[in-house]
N, CA, C and O of each residue as an XYZ file, in Angstrom:
648
protein
N       0.848     -1.180      0.000
C       0.000      0.000      0.000
C       0.891      1.241      0.000
O       1.898      1.297      0.706
N       0.516      2.205     -0.780
C       1.239      3.475     -0.872
C       1.237      4.145      0.501
O       0.215      4.178      1.186
N       2.398      4.679      0.894
C       2.540      5.314      2.200
C       1.573      6.482      2.362
O       1.005      6.668      3.438
N       1.380      7.272      1.302
C       0.475      8.421      1.422
C      -0.974      7.971      1.586
O      -1.745      8.636      2.278
N      -1.357      6.859      0.968
C      -2.719      6.333      1.137
C      -2.887      5.837      2.570
O      -3.910      6.091      3.207
N      -1.863      5.118      3.077
C      -1.904      4.626      4.447
C      -1.972      5.799      5.427
O      -2.721      5.758      6.403
N      -1.196      6.824      5.163
C      -1.195      8.005      6.021
C      -2.551      8.709      5.980
O      -3.064      9.136      7.015
N      -3.127      8.829      4.787
C      -4.431      9.481      4.669
C      -5.511      8.669      5.391
O      -6.383      9.235      6.050
N      -5.449      7.348      5.264
C      -6.418      6.502      5.972
C      -6.254      6.646      7.483
O      -7.244      6.707      8.211
N      -5.017      6.699      7.952
C      -4.768      6.889      9.378
C      -5.267      8.258      9.829
O      -5.847      8.388     10.907
N      -5.043      9.272      9.008
C      -5.502     10.623      9.353
C      -7.031     10.666      9.403
O      -7.613     11.238     10.325
N      -7.668     10.062      8.416
C      -9.142     10.014      8.405
C      -9.658      9.257      9.633
O     -10.633      9.668     10.262
N      -8.988      8.141      9.965
C      -9.373      7.385     11.152
C      -9.170      8.184     12.426
O      -9.977      8.117     13.353
N      -8.080      8.941     12.461
C      -7.806      9.784     13.626
C      -8.881     10.856     13.781
O      -9.374     11.086     14.885
N      -9.240     11.504     12.692
C     -10.295     12.527     12.756
C     -11.624     11.902     13.193
O     -12.369     12.501     13.969
N     -11.915     10.705     12.698
C     -13.160     10.037     13.075
C     -13.182      9.709     14.568
O     -14.207      9.875     15.230
N     -12.059      9.246     15.090
C     -12.027      8.899     16.505
C     -12.116     10.152     17.375
O     -12.703     10.099     18.456
N     -11.555     11.268     16.936
C     -11.696     12.524     17.681
C     -13.167     12.956     17.695
O     -13.675     13.418     18.717
N     -13.835     12.804     16.568
C     -15.271     13.109     16.488
C     -16.057     12.192     17.426
O     -16.965     12.645     18.124
N     -15.705     10.894     17.443
C     -16.378      9.946     18.333
C     -16.122     10.277     19.802
O     -17.032     10.195     20.628
N     -14.888     10.651     20.126
C     -14.566     11.034     21.500
C     -15.346     12.277     21.936
O     -15.780     12.381     23.083
N     -15.516     13.205     21.010
C     -16.280     14.418     21.309
C     -17.728     14.080     21.611
O     -18.305     14.585     22.574
N     -18.311     13.222     20.785
C     -19.697     12.803     21.011
C     -19.825     12.046     22.331
O     -20.782     12.247     23.078
N     -18.871     11.190     22.609
C     -18.895     10.421     23.851
C     -18.782     11.331     25.071
O     -19.470     11.119     26.070
N     -17.926     12.335     24.996
C     -17.803     13.288     26.104
C     -19.127     14.014     26.327
O     -19.513     14.269     27.468
N     -19.818     14.344     25.245
C     -21.134     14.968     25.372
C     -22.144     14.034     26.017
O     -22.936     14.457     26.860
N     -22.119     12.759     25.622
C     -23.020     11.769     26.222
C     -22.728     11.592     27.709
O     -23.648     11.513     28.523
N     -21.453     11.531     28.057
C     -21.088     11.394     29.472
C     -21.495     12.625     30.279
O     -21.928     12.497     31.424
N     -21.362     13.808     29.697
C     -21.786     15.036     30.385
C     -23.298     15.006     30.629
O     -23.771     15.410     31.691
N     -24.045     14.526     29.639
C     -25.507     14.412     29.798
C     -25.833     13.459     30.942
O     -26.696     13.752     31.770
N     -25.148     12.324     30.991
C     -25.379     11.355     32.063
C     -25.040     11.970     33.413
O     -25.761     11.754     34.387
N     -23.960     12.729     33.485
C     -23.579     13.379     34.742
C     -24.662     14.361     35.195
O     -24.963     14.453     36.385
N     -25.247     15.095     34.240
C     -26.322     16.032     34.601
C     -27.550     15.273     35.110
O     -28.173     15.685     36.089
N     -27.893     14.175     34.453
C     -29.029     13.352     34.896
C     -28.726     12.770     36.276
O     -29.599     12.711     37.141
N     -27.482     12.342     36.470
C     -27.063     11.774     37.753
C     -27.173     12.824     38.862
O     -27.642     12.529     39.961
N     -26.745     14.025     38.568
C     -26.842     15.098     39.564
C     -28.298     15.381     39.915
O     -28.643     15.549     41.085
N     -29.139     15.431     38.903
C     -30.562     15.674     39.127
C     -31.190     14.533     39.928
O     -31.961     14.771     40.857
N     -30.857     13.298     39.565
C     -31.391     12.136     40.279
C     -30.933     12.122     41.738
O     -31.716     11.814     42.636
N     -29.674     12.454     41.966
C     -29.160     12.484     43.337
C     -29.846     13.580     44.143
O     -30.177     13.376     45.311
N     -30.059     14.734     43.533
C     -30.694     15.833     44.267
C     -32.155     15.535     44.583
O     -32.700     16.048     45.559
N     -32.791     14.698     43.749
C     -34.194     14.347     43.984
C     -34.356     12.985     44.661
O     -35.470     12.481     44.808
N     -33.233     12.398     45.069
C     -33.212     11.111     45.768
C     -33.876     10.003     44.952
O     -34.614      9.180     45.492
N     -33.609      9.993     43.662
C     -34.150      8.977     42.767
C     -33.057      7.935     42.499
O     -32.339      8.001     41.502
N     -32.958      6.987     43.409
C     -31.847      6.039     43.388
C     -31.870      5.106     42.173
O     -30.813      4.700     41.690
N     -33.053      4.765     41.678
C     -33.115      3.885     40.508
C     -32.511      4.578     39.288
O     -31.798      3.949     38.506
N     -32.790      5.854     39.126
C     -32.223      6.608     38.005
C     -30.714      6.733     38.181
O     -29.958      6.612     37.217
N     -30.289      6.972     39.392
C     -28.865      7.068     39.692
C     -28.148      5.765     39.342
O     -27.074      5.785     38.741
N     -28.742      4.642     39.718
C     -28.152      3.338     39.387
C     -28.082      3.129     37.878
O     -27.085      2.617     37.368
N     -29.128      3.519     37.165
C     -29.130      3.384     35.700
C     -28.031      4.242     35.078
O     -27.379      3.824     34.121
N     -27.831      5.426     35.616
C     -26.769      6.312     35.117
C     -25.403      5.668     35.297
O     -24.555      5.732     34.407
N     -25.198      5.060     36.432
C     -23.913      4.427     36.707
C     -23.678      3.262     35.742
O     -22.560      3.064     35.268
N     -24.721      2.497     35.455
C     -24.586      1.401     34.483
C     -24.283      1.946     33.091
O     -23.441      1.403     32.376
N     -24.971      3.020     32.712
C     -24.703      3.642     31.408
C     -23.263      4.138     31.337
O     -22.590      3.962     30.322
N     -22.797      4.754     32.411
C     -21.417      5.245     32.444
C     -20.420      4.118     32.234
O     -19.420      4.290     31.538
N     -20.689      2.975     32.830
C     -19.774      1.839     32.673
C     -19.688      1.412     31.213
O     -18.605      1.099     30.718
N     -20.828      1.398     30.522
C     -20.832      1.038     29.100
C     -20.062      2.077     28.279
O     -19.301      1.722     27.379
N     -20.260      3.341     28.588
C     -19.554      4.398     27.868
C     -18.050      4.354     28.137
O     -17.251      4.659     27.251
N     -17.672      3.982     29.334
C     -16.242      3.887     29.639
C     -15.573      2.771     28.837
O     -14.412      2.895     28.446
N     -16.295      1.695     28.596
C     -15.759      0.639     27.728
C     -15.574      1.156     26.306
O     -14.573      0.859     25.654
N     -16.546      1.929     25.833
C     -16.414      2.547     24.510
C     -15.219      3.478     24.470
O     -14.467      3.504     23.495
N     -15.050      4.244     25.540
C     -13.932      5.188     25.622
C     -12.597      4.462     25.491
O     -11.696      4.928     24.793
N     -12.473      3.329     26.160
C     -11.224      2.564     26.060
C     -10.959      2.149     24.616
O      -9.829      2.236     24.135
N     -12.003      1.699     23.933
C     -11.846      1.304     22.532
C     -11.432      2.477     21.661
O     -10.543      2.345     20.820
N     -12.072      3.626     21.858
C     -11.718      4.826     21.095
C     -10.275      5.233     21.358
O      -9.545      5.596     20.436
N      -9.874      5.168     22.609
C      -8.510      5.558     22.968
C      -7.486      4.635     22.313
O      -6.456      5.098     21.822
N      -7.761      3.345     22.304
C      -6.842      2.409     21.647
C      -6.740      2.721     20.153
O      -5.652      2.694     19.578
N      -7.869      3.014     19.542
C      -7.887      3.354     18.120
C      -7.112      4.656     17.870
O      -6.334      4.750     16.920
N      -7.330      5.648     18.726
C      -6.635      6.932     18.597
C      -5.120      6.730     18.694
O      -4.361      7.289     17.903
N      -4.697      5.940     19.651
C      -3.266      5.698     19.849
C      -2.665      4.999     18.630
O      -1.571      5.352     18.192
N      -3.372      4.012     18.083
C      -2.877      3.318     16.888
C      -2.738      4.275     15.705
O      -1.731      4.245     14.997
N      -3.748      5.125     15.488
C      -3.711      6.062     14.368
C      -2.586      7.082     14.548
O      -1.895      7.429     13.590
N      -2.410      7.554     15.769
C      -1.349      8.526     16.025
C       0.021      7.911     15.777
O       0.927      8.591     15.297
N       0.181      6.631     16.100
C       1.453      5.955     15.877
C       1.749      5.880     14.374
O       2.875      6.138     13.950
N       0.744      5.530     13.577
C       0.924      5.456     12.117
C       1.296      6.826     11.553
O       2.099      6.928     10.626
N       0.706      7.874     12.120
C       0.947      9.233     11.640
C       2.263      9.823     12.156
O       2.642     10.927     11.765
N       2.954      9.097     13.024
C       4.204      9.606     13.580
C       3.977     10.582     14.722
O       4.873     11.355     15.062
N       2.788     10.558     15.319
C       2.434     11.458     16.404
C       2.361     10.729     17.738
O       1.747     11.223     18.684
N       2.972      9.579     17.819
C       2.916      8.749     19.013
C       3.398      9.528     20.235
O       4.507     10.062     20.247
N       2.547      9.586     21.263
C       2.918     10.234     22.516
C       2.778     11.743     22.532
O       3.091     12.374     23.542
N       2.316     12.343     21.436
C       2.183     13.802     21.393
C       0.845     14.240     21.977
O      -0.149     13.517     21.901
N       0.835     15.442     22.566
C      -0.417     16.051     22.984
C      -1.107     16.619     21.751
O      -0.494     16.712     20.688
N      -2.358     16.995     21.879
C      -3.065     17.570     20.733
C      -2.418     18.874     20.274
O      -2.365     19.150     19.076
N      -1.933     19.664     21.202
C      -1.245     20.909     20.819
C       0.028     20.602     20.027
O       0.343     21.282     19.051
N       0.746     19.577     20.457
C       1.955     19.177     19.744
C       1.621     18.606     18.367
O       2.370     18.799     17.409
N       0.504     17.911     18.277
C       0.051     17.393     16.972
C      -0.184     18.553     16.023
O       0.231     18.505     14.865
N      -0.852     19.604     16.509
C      -1.119     20.765     15.650
C       0.171     21.433     15.191
O       0.250     21.928     14.067
N       1.169     21.447     16.047
C       2.459     22.031     15.666
C       3.156     21.198     14.592
O       3.829     21.738     13.715
N       2.988     19.883     14.672
C       3.679     18.978     13.765
C       2.901     18.727     12.467
O       3.491     18.371     11.448
N       1.591     18.912     12.507
C       0.746     18.625     11.343
C       1.022     19.613     10.216
O       1.444     20.747     10.446
N       0.771     19.149      8.984
C       0.919     20.074      7.853
C      -0.271     21.048      7.863
O      -1.268     20.786      8.536
N      -0.183     22.154      7.134
C      -1.225     23.190      7.204
C      -2.637     22.668      6.904
O      -3.593     23.082      7.560
N      -2.781     21.777      5.935
C      -4.105     21.235      5.612
C      -4.649     20.399      6.777
O      -5.820     20.511      7.136
N      -3.790     19.563      7.357
C      -4.210     18.757      8.502
C      -4.561     19.652      9.687
O      -5.553     19.420     10.379
N      -3.747     20.664      9.910
C      -3.995     21.587     11.030
C      -5.354     22.268     10.861
O      -6.100     22.427     11.828
N      -5.663     22.661      9.645
C      -6.948     23.316      9.366
C      -8.120     22.378      9.667
O      -9.161     22.816     10.156
N      -7.946     21.106      9.378
C      -9.013     20.136      9.632
C      -9.101     19.750     11.109
O     -10.193     19.515     11.627
N      -7.966     19.686     11.775
C      -7.934     19.230     13.166
C      -8.324     20.309     14.176
O      -8.921     20.001     15.208
N      -7.999     21.546     13.894
C      -8.247     22.614     14.873
C      -9.698     22.662     15.345
O      -9.929     22.703     16.553
N     -10.691     22.659     14.446
C     -12.071     22.691     14.957
C     -12.452     21.420     15.725
O     -13.250     21.479     16.660
N     -11.889     20.277     15.338
C     -12.182     19.039     16.056
C     -11.622     19.081     17.473
O     -12.301     18.701     18.427
N     -10.379     19.545     17.605
C      -9.770     19.652     18.931
C     -10.494     20.681     19.794
O     -10.663     20.478     20.997
N     -10.919     21.781     19.183
C     -11.651     22.812     19.927
C     -12.973     22.269     20.444
O     -13.334     22.502     21.598
N     -13.698     21.542     19.592
C     -14.977     20.954     20.003
C     -14.764     19.934     21.116
O     -15.526     19.896     22.082
N     -13.729     19.109     20.982
C     -13.440     18.120     22.017
C     -13.098     18.809     23.334
O     -13.573     18.403     24.395
N     -12.281     19.842     23.264
C     -11.902     20.569     24.473
C     -13.131     21.166     25.168
O     -13.234     21.114     26.394
N     -14.056     21.729     24.398
C     -15.275     22.307     24.980
C     -16.135     21.233     25.631
O     -16.649     21.423     26.734
N     -16.290     20.106     24.946
C     -17.095     19.014     25.509
C     -16.457     18.469     26.783
O     -17.154     18.156     27.748
N     -15.142     18.358     26.783
C     -14.466     17.866     27.979
C     -14.609     18.846     29.142
O     -14.723     18.436     30.297
N     -14.602     20.131     28.831
C     -14.817     21.141     29.875
C     -16.232     21.014     30.448
O     -16.418     21.087     31.662
N     -17.227     20.824     29.574
C     -18.609     20.640     30.043
C     -18.733     19.358     30.864
O     -19.430     19.327     31.878
N     -18.056     18.305     30.420
C     -18.081     17.039     31.158
C     -17.492     17.231     32.552
O     -18.059     16.748     33.532
N     -16.380     17.917     32.652
C     -15.744     18.159     33.948
C     -16.670     18.941     34.866
O     -16.797     18.616     36.046
N     -17.317     19.971     34.329
C     -18.241     20.768     35.136
C     -19.434     19.930     35.602
O     -19.838     20.013     36.762
N     -19.990     19.132     34.707
C     -21.139     18.295     35.053
C     -20.739     17.247     36.094
O     -21.490     16.980     37.031
N     -19.572     16.663     35.929
C     -19.093     15.652     36.878
C     -18.863     16.275     38.246
O     -19.235     15.688     39.262
N     -18.261     17.446     38.284
C     -18.024     18.132     39.558
C     -19.336     18.432     40.269
O     -19.441     18.262     41.484
N     -20.338     18.879     39.514
C     -21.647     19.178     40.106
C     -22.293     17.902     40.650
O     -22.825     17.901     41.760
N     -22.247     16.824     39.876
C     -22.823     15.558     40.331
C     -22.097     15.053     41.570
O     -22.735     14.603     42.523
N     -20.775     15.123     41.565
C     -19.993     14.671     42.717
C     -20.346     15.462     43.972
O     -20.460     14.896     45.059
N     -20.516     16.769     43.817
C     -20.847     17.608     44.971
C     -22.208     17.218     45.542
O     -22.359     17.095     46.758
N     -23.184     17.028     44.683
C     -24.519     16.653     45.162
C     -24.487     15.283     45.818
O     -25.127     15.076     46.849
N     -23.755     14.351     45.239
C     -23.659     13.009     45.814
C     -22.963     13.066     47.171
O     -23.366     12.365     48.099
N     -21.924     13.890     47.300
C     -21.252     14.034     48.604
C     -22.224     14.572     49.657
O     -22.195     14.141     50.810
N     -23.080     15.510     49.257
C     -24.079     16.049     50.186
C     -25.035     14.943     50.611
O     -25.366     14.828     51.791
N     -25.481     14.124     49.653
C     -26.393     13.025     49.977
C     -25.729     11.997     50.899
O     -26.359     11.495     51.829
N     -24.480     11.694     50.642
C     -23.762     10.752     51.505
C     -23.651     11.327     52.913
O     -23.830     10.605     53.894
N     -23.361     12.607     53.018
C     -23.277     13.252     54.331
C     -24.634     13.179     55.046
O     -24.696     12.915     56.246
N     -25.715     13.415     54.298
C     -27.052     13.322     54.894
C     -27.322     11.911     55.404
O     -27.894     11.739     56.480
N     -26.917     10.910     54.644
C     -27.097      9.522     55.073
C     -26.274      9.223     56.315
O     -26.745      8.546     57.229
N     -25.046      9.726     56.350
C     -24.207      9.519     57.530
C     -24.848     10.143     58.765
O     -24.831      9.550     59.843
N     -25.409     11.329     58.609
C     -26.075     11.990     59.737
C     -27.303     11.208     60.174
O     -27.574     11.081     61.368
N     -28.049     10.682     59.199
C     -29.232      9.888     59.518
C     -28.846      8.628     60.274
O     -29.506      8.257     61.245
N     -27.790      7.975     59.840
C     -27.306      6.777     60.529
C     -26.866      7.133     61.940
O     -27.139      6.394     62.886
N     -26.185      8.264     62.081
C     -25.729      8.689     63.399
C     -26.915      8.958     64.318
O     -26.875      8.619     65.501
N     -27.965      9.563     63.781
C     -29.151      9.848     64.594
C     -29.885      8.574     64.994
O     -30.583      8.545     66.008
N     -29.727      7.526     64.197
C     -30.405      6.263     64.493
C     -29.524      5.316     65.291
O     -29.758      4.107     65.305
N     -28.521      5.856     65.950
C     -27.683      5.033     66.803
C     -26.411      4.566     66.144
O     -25.759      3.639     66.625
N     -26.054      5.200     65.050
C     -24.830      4.829     64.359
C     -23.646      5.591     64.912
O     -23.613      5.927     66.096
N     -22.696      5.858     64.078
C     -21.477      6.552     64.471
C     -21.794      7.930     65.021
O     -22.772      8.560     64.618
N     -20.965      8.393     65.943
C     -21.112      9.732     66.473
C     -20.427     10.743     65.574
O     -19.565     10.386     64.771
N     -20.813     12.014     65.709
C     -20.227     13.085     64.915
C     -19.688     14.158     65.837
O     -20.210     14.378     66.931
N     -18.635     14.826     65.384
C     -18.121     15.947     66.140
C     -18.883     17.206     65.727
O     -19.785     17.135     64.892
N     -18.531     18.355     66.302
C     -19.259     19.594     66.031
C     -19.087     20.079     64.594
O     -19.876     20.901     64.129
N     -18.073     19.588     63.884
C     -17.847     19.969     62.487
C     -18.593     19.082     61.505
O     -18.469     19.265     60.294
N     -19.372     18.119     62.008
C     -20.124     17.251     61.124
C     -19.336     16.064     60.606
O     -19.802     15.359     59.711
N     -18.154     15.831     61.151
C     -17.328     14.701     60.739
C     -17.583     13.518     61.670
O     -17.931     13.700     62.837
N     -17.407     12.304     61.144
C     -17.587     11.114     61.966
C     -16.588     11.152     63.110
O     -15.392     11.351     62.897
N     -17.085     10.960     64.325
C     -16.252     10.988     65.518
C     -16.049      9.558     65.986
O     -16.944      8.949     66.571
N     -14.859      9.030     65.719
C     -14.563      7.659     66.106
C     -14.397      7.506     67.609
O     -14.400      6.390     68.129
N     -14.255      8.616     68.302
C     -14.097      8.582     69.759
C     -15.401      8.879     70.488
O     -15.397      9.159     71.687
N     -16.497      8.819     69.779
C     -17.791      9.081     70.407
C     -18.068      7.999     71.446
O     -17.540      6.892     71.347
N     -18.892      8.314     72.439
C     -19.216      7.296     73.456
C     -19.747      6.030     72.791
O     -20.441      6.096     71.777
N     -19.416      4.881     73.369
C     -19.761      3.607     72.747
C     -21.263      3.440     72.551
O     -21.683      2.746     71.626
N     -22.084      4.059     73.400
C     -23.523      3.908     73.242
C     -24.043      4.621     71.985
O     -25.172      4.369     71.564
N     -23.235      5.508     71.380
C     -23.688      6.221     70.176
C     -23.159      5.612     68.894
O     -23.479      6.092     67.807
N     -22.353      4.563     68.996
C     -21.789      3.941     67.809
C     -22.637      2.740     67.386
O     -23.370      2.157     68.185
N     -22.511      2.389     66.095
C     -23.235      1.217     65.600
C     -22.705     -0.029     66.278
O     -21.512     -0.135     66.562
N     -23.580     -0.950     66.528
C     -23.201     -2.197     67.169
C     -23.149     -3.288     66.100
O     -23.887     -3.241     65.116
N     -22.286     -4.250     66.301
C     -22.151     -5.394     65.428
C     -22.997     -6.525     66.002
O     -22.464     -7.433     66.640
N     -24.284     -6.480     65.785
C     -25.155     -7.529     66.318
C     -26.382     -7.665     65.445
O     -26.742     -6.765     64.686
N     -27.000     -8.796     65.574
C     -28.239     -9.050     64.843
C     -29.410     -8.592     65.677
O     -29.397     -8.713     66.902
N     -30.411     -8.071     65.023
C     -31.599     -7.609     65.738
C     -32.724     -8.562     65.460
O     -33.832     -8.372     65.961
């Protein structure tokens, strides 16, 4: 196979995988928003479904990443960051890649924001559960709302069957 044809196929494959990664990041951000909403409304079944969906998307992500790495190796971009790829790419490739990298960067930023929001809400829910357990005879808490391992024994959970 002609080297330029192989290179063009690798470049086309690389652009396709960047497009797929961008779409996947958008899907994951959507799931994170649904997860945050479900956690804030205490809808545990929806939260569980989101977690299962995330696991499936993470498997897809691994496949995309393997494909991206293979294409970058063929293109001679093995181990480069996207910024370094743009520096090394020829002007035509750079023109095609710049909007793809920009879109991916924006989607990843939205994903990070959505994940941070979901994590914060989930941490609040976990704290509420810890307080509820403490009120029902579980672990004691100090004045800062942290679990107090030195709380009197009568306020800690017991290891017994009821």
